[in-house]
C-alpha positions in Angstrom: -17.4 -12.0 -10.7 -13.9 -10.6 -10.8 -13.2 -8.2 -13.7 -12.3 -9.8 -17.0 -10.9 -6.7 -18.8 -7.8 -4.7 -18.1 -8.0 -2.6 -14.9 -5.6 -0.4 -13.1 -4.8 -0.3 -9.4 -2.7 2.4 -7.6 -1.2 2.4 -4.1 0.0 5.7 -2.7 1.1 6.8 0.7 0.1 10.5 0.7 1.8 11.5 3.9 -1.2 13.8 4.5 -4.0 13.9 2.0 -4.4 17.7 2.1 -0.7 18.1 1.5 -0.8 15.7 -1.4 -3.8 17.5 -2.9 -1.9 20.8 -2.8 0.9 19.2 -4.7 -1.4 18.0 -7.5 -2.1 14.4 -6.6 -5.8 14.6 -7.6 -5.0 16.3 -10.8 -2.6 13.5 -11.7 -5.1 11.0 -10.6 -7.7 12.4 -13.0 -5.3 11.9 -15.9 -4.1 8.5 -14.7 -7.4 6.6 -15.3 -7.1 4.2 -12.4 -10.0 2.0 -11.5 -9.1 1.5 -7.8 -6.8 3.7 -5.8 -5.5 2.7 -2.3 -4.2 5.5 -0.2 -2.4 5.5 3.2 -1.4 8.0 5.8 -4.3 10.4 5.3 -3.5 12.4 8.4 -7.1 13.8 8.4 -10.6 13.3 9.7 -13.8 13.1 7.6 -14.6 16.8 8.2 -11.2 17.8 6.8 -11.8 16.4 3.3 -12.9 18.6 0.5 -15.3 17.1 -2.0 -12.4 16.6 -4.5 -10.7 14.4 -1.9 -13.9 12.6 -0.9 -15.0 11.7 -4.5 -12.5 12.7 -7.1 -13.8 12.8 -10.7 -16.0 9.7 -11.2 -14.8 7.8 -8.1 -16.2 7.3 -4.7 -14.1 7.3 -1.6 -14.2 4.9 1.4 -12.1 5.7 4.4 -10.9 4.3 7.7 -9.8 7.3 9.8 -7.6 7.2 12.8 -9.2 8.4 16.1 -6.1 10.6 16.7 -6.2 13.8 14.7 -3.5 14.3 12.1 -2.4 10.7 12.2 -2.5 7.6 10.0 -5.7 6.7 8.2 -6.3 4.7 5.0 -8.8 4.9 2.1 -10.0 3.4 -1.2 -11.2 5.3 -4.3 -13.4 3.1 -6.5 -14.7 3.8 -10.0 -17.4 1.1 -9.6 -19.3 0.7 -6.3 -18.1 -2.2 -4.1 -20.5 -4.8 -2.9 -19.1 -4.5 0.7 -16.6 -2.4 2.6 -14.8 -3.6 5.7 -12.9 -1.3 8.1 -10.3 -2.6 10.5 -8.7 -6.0 11.2 -10.7 -6.6 14.4 -8.1 -5.4 16.9 -9.4 -2.4 18.9 -6.0 -0.8 19.4 -4.8 -0.9 15.8 -8.2 -0.2 14.4 -8.2 3.0 16.4 -5.2 4.0 14.3 -7.0 3.6 10.9 -4.8 1.0 9.2 -7.0 -1.3 7.1 -9.9 -1.0 4.7 -11.2 -3.6 2.2 -13.6 -3.4 -0.7 -15.2 -6.5 -2.3 -16.3 -6.6 -5.9 -17.8 -9.9 -6.8 -15.0 -12.5 -6.5 -12.3 -9.8 -6.2 -11.2 -7.9 -3.1 -8.9 -4.9 -2.8 -7.3 -3.8 0.4 -5.5 -0.7 1.5 -3.2 -1.3 4.5 -0.7 0.8 6.4 1.7 -1.2 8.5 3.1 0.8 11.5 6.6 2.4 11.2 8.9 1.6 14.0 11.5 4.2 13.3 10.4 6.9 15.8 11.1 4.9 19.0 11.7 1.4 20.5 8.0 1.6 21.7 6.7 2.0 18.2 9.0 -0.8 16.9 7.4 -3.1 19.5 3.9 -1.9 18.3 5.0 -2.7 14.8 5.9 -6.3 15.8 2.5 -6.6 17.6 0.7 -5.5 14.5 2.7 -8.0 12.4 1.8 -10.8 14.9 -1.9 -9.8 14.7 -2.0 -9.3 11.0 -0.4 -12.6 10.0 -3.4 -14.8 10.8 -5.6 -12.3 9.0 -3.5 -12.7 6.0 -3.8 -16.5 6.3 -7.5 -16.1 6.7 -7.8 -14.1 3.5 -5.8 -16.7 1.6 -8.3 -19.3 2.8 -11.3 -17.5 1.5 -10.6 -18.7 -2.1 -11.1 -15.2 -3.5 -8.7 -13.1 -5.6 -7.3 -10.4 -3.5 -5.0 -7.4 -4.2 -3.5 -6.1 -1.0 -2.0 -2.7 -1.4 -0.1 -0.5 1.0 2.9 0.9 2.8 4.4 -2.1 4.5 7.3 -0.2 6.0 9.6 -3.2 5.3 12.2 -3.6 2.5 12.3 -7.3 1.9 15.6 -7.9 0.3 19.0 -6.2 -0.2 17.9 -5.3 -3.8 15.0 -3.3 -2.3 17.0 -0.4 -0.9 20.1 1.5 -1.9 22.1 1.4 1.3 21.2 -2.1 2.7 24.5 -2.7 4.5 24.2 0.4 6.7 20.5 -0.2 7.4 20.6 -3.8 8.8 20.0 -2.5 12.3 17.4 0.0 11.4 13.6 -0.3 11.4 12.3 -1.3 8.0 15.2 -3.7 7.3 15.5 -5.6 10.5 16.0 -9.4 10.2 12.8 -10.1 12.1 10.8 -7.8 9.8 12.3 -9.3 6.7 11.7 -12.9 7.9 8.1 -12.1 8.6 7.6 -10.8 5.1 9.3 -14.0 3.8 6.7 -16.0 5.7 3.9 -14.0 4.1 5.3 -15.0 0.7 6.6 -18.5 1.3 4.2 -19.9 3.9 1.0 -18.1 2.9 1.5 -17.8 -0.8 1.1 -14.1 -1.3 2.8 -12.8 -4.4 4.8 -9.6 -4.6 3.6 -8.5 -8.0 6.3 -6.0 -8.8 9.0 -8.5 -8.1 7.2 -11.1 -10.1 7.3 -8.8 -13.1 10.7 -7.3 -12.6 12.8 -9.7 -10.5 16.1 -7.7 -10.8 14.9 -4.1 -10.7 16.8 -1.9 -8.3 16.7 1.9 -8.3 13.6 2.2 -10.5 11.7 0.1 -7.9 12.1 2.5 -4.9 8.9 4.0 -3.6 10.1 6.0 -0.5 13.0 8.4 0.1 14.0 10.0 3.4 13.7 13.8 3.6 17.3 13.9 4.9 20.6 14.1 3.0 19.2 14.7 -0.5 18.0 11.1 -0.6 15.5 12.0 -3.4 18.0 13.8 -5.6 20.5 10.9 -5.2 17.8 8.2 -5.4 18.8 6.7 -2.1 15.5 5.0 -1.7 13.6 2.0 -0.3 11.0 -0.2 -1.8 8.4 -0.5 1.0 5.1 0.0 -0.9 3.7 -3.2 -2.4 0.8 -4.8 -4.2 0.6 -8.3 -2.8 -1.8 -10.6 -4.5 -3.3 -14.1 -4.5 -1.6 -16.2 -7.2 -4.5 -16.1 -9.7 -4.7 -12.3 -10.0 -0.9 -12.0 -9.6 -0.6 -14.0 -12.8 -2.8 -11.4 -14.5 -0.5 -8.5 -13.8 0.8 -7.1 -17.0 2.9 -4.1 -16.0 3.9 -2.1 -12.9 5.3 1.4 -12.7 6.5 3.8 -9.9 5.5 7.4 -10.8 8.4 9.8 -10.1 7.9 12.6 -12.5 6.1 14.6 -9.8 6.3 14.4 -6.0 3.1 14.3 -4.0 4.8 13.1 -0.8 7.9 11.3 0.4 6.5 8.2 -1.3 5.8 7.6 -5.0 2.6 6.0 -6.3 2.8 2.3 -7.4 0.6 1.4 -10.3 -0.2 -2.2 -11.6 -2.3 -3.0 -14.7 -4.1 -6.3 -14.5 -5.7 -8.2 -17.4 -7.5 -11.3 -15.9 -8.9 -12.5 -19.2 -5.5 -12.9 -20.8 -3.3 -15.0 -18.5 
């Protein structure tokens, strides 16, 4: 059965788990009282993880590492043991990059996903499009399971103009390209996934940003993008009570997104 009491889910791109640990991420996590934490961009292998990174204070970690050292990788920290853990989307090339891990808890599933960035080269942008093409039917398949699912991650796409500070100058840049935005619209409109933050705060702007470039004092000026999401099936989306982006301390170039769910009080 899915949880019936309030529970807290966090999504955080760490841009290197060892770097985030040195900046106090796990100390913050211990105080934050999350039930499930989805992390992306580990940039580490299993042997690189200290015990505090593998099982932080009452939680167990499950990871999908990239084959390439210092690259990508996703994980899930769970306060309660999952019934099942699934690594990868079933595509050899993208699974080698460590981009997807899922944990099932009764009738609830939680996923950590890291959609490729296309900003480094035209070749990586084409890889991003291929991932989107491969992932869409997986998203449709998850919706058809009839389960409640929380899909957390760095999607590397700002969906609407409200989701980034300088949208006019970024219309030809990866992360805000028309094809990317249209794909995410299909995820919402055709497949029925719900953007929980936008459901709760439909007009939020600067406070919603989750990523800032390391160039041009973007953080200091809050020139950000909202590219980290918790997408949900409609039932669990309706149970979301509050969402926050934590900006009081910086662990990476992203900020953690927290959502509190209360399934018994819809």
